[in-house]
C-alpha positions as CSV (number, residue, x, y, z in Angstrom):
1,M,0.0,0.0,0.0
2,I,2.8,2.3,0.9
3,L,4.7,1.4,-2.3
4,K,1.7,2.3,-4.5
5,K,1.5,5.7,-2.9
6,F,5.2,6.3,-3.5
7,N,4.9,5.3,-7.1
8,L,1.9,7.6,-7.6
9,L,3.9,10.5,-6.0
10,F,6.9,9.9,-8.3
11,I,4.7,9.9,-11.4
12,L,3.1,13.2,-10.3
13,V,6.5,14.8,-9.7
14,L,7.9,13.5,-13.0
15,S,4.8,14.8,-14.9
16,A,5.2,18.3,-13.3
17,F,8.9,18.4,-14.3
18,F,8.0,17.4,-17.8
19,V,5.3,20.2,-18.0
20,L,7.8,22.8,-16.7
21,S,10.5,21.7,-19.2
22,C,8.1,22.0,-22.1
23,S,6.9,25.4,-20.9
24,S,10.5,26.8,-20.8
25,K,11.2,25.6,-24.4
26,D,8.0,27.3,-25.6
27,D,9.0,30.6,-23.9
28,E,12.5,30.4,-25.6
29,K,10.9,29.6,-28.9
30,E,8.5,32.5,-28.5
31,E,11.3,34.9,-27.6
32,L,13.3,33.8,-30.6
33,T,10.3,34.3,-32.8
34,D,9.7,37.8,-31.5
35,T,13.3,38.8,-32.1
36,D,13.3,37.5,-35.7
37,S,10.0,39.4,-36.3
38,S,11.5,42.6,-35.0
39,E,14.6,42.3,-37.3
40,V,12.4,41.6,-40.3
41,Q,10.2,44.6,-39.4
42,D,13.3,46.8,-39.1
43,A,14.5,45.6,-42.5
44,D,11.1,46.3,-44.0
45,S,11.1,49.8,-42.4
46,S,14.5,50.7,-43.8
47,G,13.5,49.6,-47.3
48,D,10.3,51.7,-47.3
49,T,12.3,54.8,-48.3
50,Q,13.5,53.3,-51.6
51,P,10.1,53.2,-53.3
52,D,9.4,56.9,-52.3
53,E,12.7,58.1,-53.8
54,T,12.1,56.0,-56.9
55,A,8.6,57.4,-57.1
56,N,10.0,61.0,-56.9
57,D,12.4,60.2,-59.8
58,D,9.6,58.8,-61.8
59,D,7.5,61.9,-61.1
60,K,10.3,64.1,-62.4
61,T,10.7,61.9,-65.5
62,D,7.0,61.8,-66.2
63,T,6.9,65.6,-66.5
64,S,8.7,65.3,-69.9
65,P,6.1,64.7,-72.6
66,E,8.6,62.9,-74.7
67,N,9.5,60.3,-72.1
68,D,7.1,57.5,-73.2
69,D,9.5,54.6,-73.0
70,S,11.1,53.1,-69.9
71,D,14.7,54.0,-70.7
72,T,15.3,57.3,-68.9
73,S,19.1,57.0,-68.7
74,D,19.7,60.0,-71.0
75,T,17.2,62.3,-69.4
76,N,19.7,64.5,-67.6
77,I,22.6,64.2,-70.1
78,P,23.0,67.3,-72.3
79,D,23.4,66.9,-76.0
80,N,27.0,67.4,-77.1
81,D,26.0,70.2,-79.5
82,I,24.4,72.0,-76.6
83,L,27.6,71.8,-74.6
84,E,29.6,73.2,-77.4
85,N,27.2,76.1,-77.9
86,T,26.6,77.0,-74.3
87,G,30.0,76.4,-72.7
88,D,30.6,75.0,-69.2
89,P,27.3,73.2,-68.2
90,D,28.0,74.1,-64.5
91,T,27.8,77.8,-65.3
92,T,25.2,77.7,-68.0
93,P,21.7,78.5,-66.8
94,D,19.1,75.9,-67.6
95,S,16.3,78.4,-68.2
96,G,17.9,81.0,-70.4
97,D,17.4,83.6,-67.7
98,S,20.7,85.3,-68.5
99,Q,19.4,86.6,-71.8
100,P,18.1,90.0,-70.5
101,D,21.6,90.7,-69.1
102,E,23.0,90.6,-72.7
103,D,22.9,93.6,-74.9
104,P,19.6,93.3,-76.7
105,A,20.9,94.9,-79.9
106,D,24.6,94.1,-79.9
107,P,25.8,95.2,-83.4
108,T,27.9,92.1,-83.6
109,D,25.0,89.8,-82.9
110,D,23.9,88.2,-86.2
111,S,20.6,87.3,-84.6
112,D,19.6,90.9,-84.0
113,T,16.1,91.5,-85.3
114,D,16.3,95.3,-85.3
115,S,18.6,95.6,-88.3
116,N,17.4,96.6,-91.7
117,D,16.1,93.7,-93.8
118,E,18.0,93.6,-97.0
119,D,16.1,93.3,-100.3
120,E,16.9,89.9,-101.7
121,N,16.9,91.5,-105.2
122,I,19.6,94.0,-104.3
123,I,23.2,93.0,-104.8
124,I,25.4,93.9,-101.8
125,P,28.7,95.0,-103.4
126,D,32.2,94.3,-102.1
127,I,33.4,97.9,-102.0
128,P,34.8,100.3,-99.3
129,V,32.3,101.0,-96.6
130,V,32.4,104.8,-96.6
131,F,29.8,107.5,-96.9
132,G,30.1,107.9,-100.7
133,N,29.3,104.2,-101.2
134,I,26.2,104.2,-99.0
135,C,22.9,104.3,-101.0
136,T,20.8,107.4,-101.0
137,G,17.6,105.3,-100.3
138,E,15.9,106.1,-103.5
139,T,14.1,103.1,-105.0
140,K,11.9,104.6,-107.7
141,C,12.4,106.0,-111.2
142,Y,11.1,109.2,-112.6
143,D,11.0,111.2,-115.8
144,E,10.9,115.0,-115.7
145,T,7.4,115.2,-114.3
146,A,6.2,111.8,-113.0
147,E,7.1,108.5,-111.5
148,I,7.7,105.8,-114.2
149,T,8.6,102.2,-114.5
150,C,12.3,101.9,-114.5
151,P,13.4,101.9,-118.1
152,D,15.6,99.3,-119.8
153,E,19.1,100.0,-121.0
154,G,19.1,102.2,-124.2
155,E,15.7,103.7,-123.3
156,A,15.2,107.3,-122.2
157,F,15.8,108.0,-118.5
158,F,17.9,104.9,-118.1
159,G,20.8,105.2,-115.6
160,Q,19.0,106.6,-112.5
161,D,20.0,106.3,-108.9
162,A,17.5,103.5,-108.1
163,Q,18.6,101.4,-111.0
164,Y,22.3,101.4,-110.1
165,A,21.5,100.9,-106.4
166,K,19.7,97.7,-107.3
167,K,22.7,96.6,-109.5
168,G,25.0,96.8,-106.4
169,E,26.8,100.1,-107.0
170,C,26.2,101.2,-103.4
171,I,25.6,99.7,-100.0
172,P,22.1,99.9,-98.4
173,Q,21.8,101.7,-95.1
174,K,21.8,99.4,-92.2
175,F,21.0,100.4,-88.6
176,T,20.3,98.6,-85.3
177,V,19.0,99.9,-82.0
178,K,20.9,99.4,-78.8
179,G,19.8,99.8,-75.2
180,S,16.4,100.3,-73.7
181,G,14.3,103.0,-72.1
182,D,14.4,106.7,-73.2
183,E,18.1,106.8,-74.2
184,K,18.5,104.3,-76.9
185,I,21.3,104.4,-79.4
186,V,21.0,103.8,-83.2
187,F,24.1,102.1,-84.5
188,D,25.1,102.5,-88.1
189,E,26.3,99.0,-89.1
190,N,28.1,100.4,-92.1
191,L,29.8,103.5,-90.9
192,K,30.2,102.4,-87.3
193,L,28.7,105.6,-85.9
194,E,26.4,105.7,-82.9
195,W,23.5,108.1,-83.0
196,Q,21.3,109.5,-80.3
197,Q,17.8,108.1,-81.1
198,K,15.6,110.4,-79.0
199,I,16.3,114.1,-79.8
200,P,15.7,116.7,-77.1
201,E,12.6,118.9,-77.3
202,G,12.9,122.4,-78.6
203,E,15.5,124.2,-80.7
204,F,19.0,125.4,-79.9
205,D,21.3,128.0,-81.1
206,W,24.6,126.5,-82.5
207,Q,26.6,126.9,-79.3
208,S,23.9,125.5,-77.1
209,A,23.6,122.5,-79.4
210,A,27.3,121.9,-79.2
211,N,27.1,122.1,-75.4
212,Y,24.2,119.7,-75.3
213,C,26.1,117.1,-77.2
214,G,29.0,117.4,-74.6
215,Q,26.7,115.9,-71.9
216,E,26.1,112.4,-70.9
217,Y,23.7,110.3,-72.9
218,A,22.8,106.6,-72.5
219,G,25.3,106.4,-69.6
220,S,28.3,107.6,-71.5
221,Y,30.1,110.6,-72.9
222,G,32.0,111.3,-76.2
223,W,29.0,112.6,-78.1
224,R,29.4,115.5,-80.5
225,L,27.6,117.4,-83.3
226,P,27.9,115.5,-86.6
227,T,29.8,116.7,-89.6
228,P,27.8,117.6,-92.7
229,K,28.6,114.3,-94.4
230,E,27.8,112.3,-91.3
231,L,24.4,114.0,-91.0
232,L,23.8,113.4,-94.7
233,S,24.6,109.7,-94.2
234,I,21.3,109.1,-92.3
235,V,19.2,110.9,-94.9
236,D,16.9,108.6,-96.8
237,N,16.1,110.2,-100.2
238,G,13.4,107.7,-100.9
239,K,11.4,109.4,-98.1
240,F,10.3,112.9,-97.3
241,D,8.7,114.9,-94.4
242,P,10.9,113.6,-92.9
243,S,13.6,112.2,-95.2
244,V,14.8,109.5,-92.7
245,D,13.8,106.0,-91.7
246,T,11.5,106.8,-88.7
247,D,11.6,103.1,-87.6
248,Y,15.2,103.9,-86.4
249,F,14.9,107.7,-85.9
250,P,11.4,108.2,-84.5
251,G,10.4,111.7,-83.6
252,T,12.6,113.3,-86.3
253,T,11.0,116.5,-87.5
254,D,11.1,117.7,-91.1
255,E,13.1,120.8,-89.9
256,W,16.7,121.9,-89.6
257,F,19.5,120.1,-87.6
258,W,22.9,121.6,-86.8
259,T,26.2,120.2,-87.9
260,S,29.6,120.8,-86.3
261,A,31.1,122.5,-89.4
262,D,31.7,126.2,-89.8
263,F,31.0,127.7,-93.2
264,A,34.5,128.3,-94.6
265,S,33.7,131.5,-96.5
266,T,35.9,134.5,-95.8
267,E,33.4,137.0,-96.9
268,T,32.1,139.4,-94.3
269,S,28.5,138.6,-94.9
270,D,29.1,134.9,-94.4
271,Q,31.0,135.1,-91.1
272,N,29.9,133.0,-88.1
273,Q,27.8,130.6,-90.0
274,A,27.5,126.8,-89.7
275,W,26.2,124.0,-91.9
276,F,22.8,122.3,-91.3
277,V,20.7,119.6,-92.9
278,R,17.0,120.0,-93.3
279,F,15.1,116.8,-93.0
280,D,11.9,117.6,-95.0
281,R,13.9,116.5,-98.1
282,G,17.5,116.2,-96.9
283,F,19.3,119.3,-98.3
284,L,22.5,120.8,-96.9
285,S,23.1,124.5,-96.5
286,H,24.5,127.1,-94.0
287,K,23.1,129.6,-91.6
288,A,24.2,132.1,-88.9
289,K,25.3,130.8,-85.5
290,T,23.7,133.7,-83.7
291,E,21.4,133.1,-80.7
292,S,18.4,134.1,-82.7
293,E,18.9,131.2,-85.2
294,K,17.7,128.0,-83.5
295,M,17.6,124.5,-84.8
296,H,17.2,120.9,-83.7
297,V,20.1,118.7,-82.6
298,R,20.9,115.0,-82.9
299,C,24.3,113.9,-81.5
300,V,26.7,111.3,-82.8
301,R,29.7,109.4,-81.5
302,G,32.5,107.6,-83.3
303,T,35.4,108.2,-85.7
304,T,34.8,111.1,-88.0
305,L,34.1,110.1,-91.6
306,P,37.1,110.7,-93.9
307,D,37.1,113.1,-96.9
308,G,38.1,112.0,-100.4
309,E,41.7,111.5,-101.4
310,F,42.1,112.3,-105.1
311,E,44.9,111.4,-107.6
312,T,44.9,112.2,-111.3
313,E,46.0,109.5,-113.7
314,K,46.2,109.6,-117.5
315,I,44.7,106.6,-119.4
316,G,45.4,106.9,-123.1
317,D,44.6,110.5,-124.1
318,D,42.2,111.0,-121.2
319,D,42.6,112.1,-117.6
320,V,40.7,110.4,-114.8
321,V,40.7,111.2,-111.0
322,K,40.7,108.2,-108.6
323,D,39.4,108.5,-105.1
324,S,41.3,106.0,-102.9
325,V,38.7,106.4,-100.1
326,T,35.6,105.4,-102.1
327,G,37.3,103.4,-104.9
328,L,35.4,105.6,-107.5
329,M,37.0,106.8,-110.7
330,W,35.8,110.2,-111.9
331,Q,35.9,111.8,-115.3
332,K,38.5,114.6,-115.1
333,T,36.8,116.7,-117.7
334,Y,33.0,117.5,-117.7
335,K,30.3,118.5,-120.1
336,D,28.8,122.0,-119.6
337,S,25.3,123.2,-120.2
338,V,23.5,119.9,-120.2
339,K,19.9,120.9,-120.5
340,T,17.6,118.3,-119.1
341,F,17.6,115.3,-116.7
342,A,17.2,112.9,-119.6
343,D,20.2,114.5,-121.3
344,A,22.3,114.3,-118.2
345,L,21.6,110.5,-117.8
346,S,22.3,109.7,-121.5
347,T,25.5,111.9,-121.5
348,C,27.1,109.4,-119.1
349,E,25.4,106.3,-120.4
350,D,26.8,107.0,-123.9
351,L,30.3,108.1,-122.8
352,D,33.4,106.3,-124.1
353,Y,36.2,107.8,-122.0
354,A,39.7,106.6,-121.0
355,G,38.8,103.3,-122.7
356,F,35.7,102.6,-120.5
357,T,32.1,102.6,-121.5
358,D,30.5,101.9,-118.1
359,W,30.3,105.5,-117.0
360,R,27.1,106.7,-115.2
361,L,25.7,109.9,-113.7
362,P,26.7,110.0,-109.9
363,N,24.0,109.8,-107.2
364,K,23.6,112.4,-104.5
365,N,26.0,110.8,-102.0
366,E,28.7,110.1,-104.5
367,L,28.8,113.7,-105.8
368,A,28.8,115.0,-102.2
369,T,32.0,113.2,-101.5
370,L,33.8,115.7,-103.8
371,A,32.9,118.5,-101.5
372,D,35.2,119.6,-98.7
373,Y,33.5,121.7,-96.0
374,G,36.8,123.2,-94.8
375,K,37.2,124.8,-98.2
376,Y,35.5,127.6,-100.1
377,H,35.4,128.9,-103.7
378,P,35.6,126.1,-104.6
379,A,34.5,123.9,-101.6
380,S,36.6,121.0,-102.9
381,V,40.1,119.7,-103.4
382,F,39.1,117.8,-106.5
383,P,41.5,118.8,-109.2
384,D,40.4,121.9,-111.2
385,M,36.9,121.9,-109.7
386,P,34.9,124.9,-111.1
387,N,32.6,127.0,-108.9
388,R,29.6,125.5,-110.6
389,S,26.6,123.2,-109.9
390,F,26.8,119.6,-111.0
391,R,23.8,117.4,-111.5
392,T,23.1,114.0,-109.9
393,S,21.0,110.9,-110.9
394,T,18.9,111.2,-107.7
395,S,15.4,112.7,-108.1
396,D,13.6,114.6,-105.4
397,A,11.1,112.1,-104.0
398,K,8.7,114.9,-103.0
399,K,6.3,116.4,-105.5
400,S,6.7,120.1,-106.3
401,P,4.1,122.0,-104.3
402,T,3.4,124.4,-107.3
403,T,3.1,121.9,-110.1
404,D,2.3,118.6,-108.2
405,D,4.9,116.6,-110.1
406,W,8.4,115.3,-109.7
407,K,10.2,118.0,-111.6
408,N,13.2,118.3,-109.3
409,A,16.5,116.5,-109.1
410,W,19.5,116.9,-106.7
411,Y,22.7,118.8,-107.5
412,V,25.8,119.9,-105.6
413,T,27.1,123.5,-105.9
414,F,30.9,123.5,-105.5
415,Y,31.2,127.3,-105.1
416,D,30.3,126.7,-101.4
417,G,29.2,123.0,-101.1
418,I,25.5,123.3,-100.9
419,V,23.5,120.2,-101.7
420,N,20.0,121.1,-102.9
421,F,17.4,120.3,-105.6
422,A,16.4,122.2,-108.7
423,G,14.2,121.8,-111.8
424,K,15.1,118.9,-114.1
425,S,14.9,121.2,-117.1
426,N,17.7,123.4,-115.7
427,S,21.0,123.5,-117.5
428,D,23.8,122.1,-115.4
429,I,27.3,120.5,-115.6
430,V,27.7,116.8,-115.8
431,R,30.7,114.8,-114.6
432,C,30.5,111.0,-114.9
433,V,31.7,108.3,-112.5
434,R,32.4,104.6,-112.6
435,R,33.7,102.0,-110.2
436,S,37.5,101.8,-110.3
437,E,39.2,98.6,-111.3
């Protein structure tokens, strides 16, 4: 009986031990399981940032409408041509925001949209870029009373300014506008002169005009009154009232503008006078510099335009005069008392002189290069220049107010250097010109 009780007690103790042993293993297993779960959870948490970053990259890529395929490896790699054109990619703005800091009308910038558009039908010649080789601006043909269709060679009135301009005997005017605001600058691409675009209000006597140009404009100094030939260089004889391209010189009146040149006459009645250009048509004359005589002013900056340099040369039995500045060859002799505009044109068209037959009647700018505004009686250093008026091939673009027709053409008077217009039926001297070899 006692043995049975002992055996029962032993079985109970053994069972309890076995239960406790199993419980301890379950606890260790549970602890191990919890630890592994925590490590997996940490690993998953650390990986959660990757999809977000990838998603951000995808969002950036998706903003490009051209990125339809899955290969985005070239998205941020600039094209080689872009690198060559823009320089260091580290310093090149990606939005083009630096453009406003650049000069909006840099005369060396071929992309400038303010420059004159060249007529594709006009030949641009390879000749010296000087005043006498700049076109007058005339584009139409006229007889002695009306505008006409430009005639063919051999017909009456052939050889006019507009016809030789189209053939490439002169260089079209070309301007660009620089700067911004109220003090813009007009840059002459041909003659490399800078012009004040906006003229001051009111009129000035000559000294006040000179003083005005000595002031600051567009943030700089060095401005001055223009010479007569410089001011003539912006005249457009295809226009009138005013005779200038108002796209580049807005606000120009059709009145008188001072130049820097004194009238060189030694006569008492001509003392203290200066030259001016009137922009209703573009003629050049002189007037007193007194305080009572007031005109407009437009200042210029740059190297003063050169005068002609003439040398006489005999070719066969004939003398010619070559101008090394313009490259023009002039007839040394001249024909007096040519009665009409048609006669003046045909005189040069039919001329066989010094072995050449390509002579023509000079335009207004070409003939003005023979004038020297530091001289008087004659106002020229051209060899043996008479104190007379010479005719040009340039018609006055404005109708006569008395007859309502185009009866006038331009001439230059070498007694004093005046450039003006007169009736086409007047009798004048003709001296022909051609392009030197």
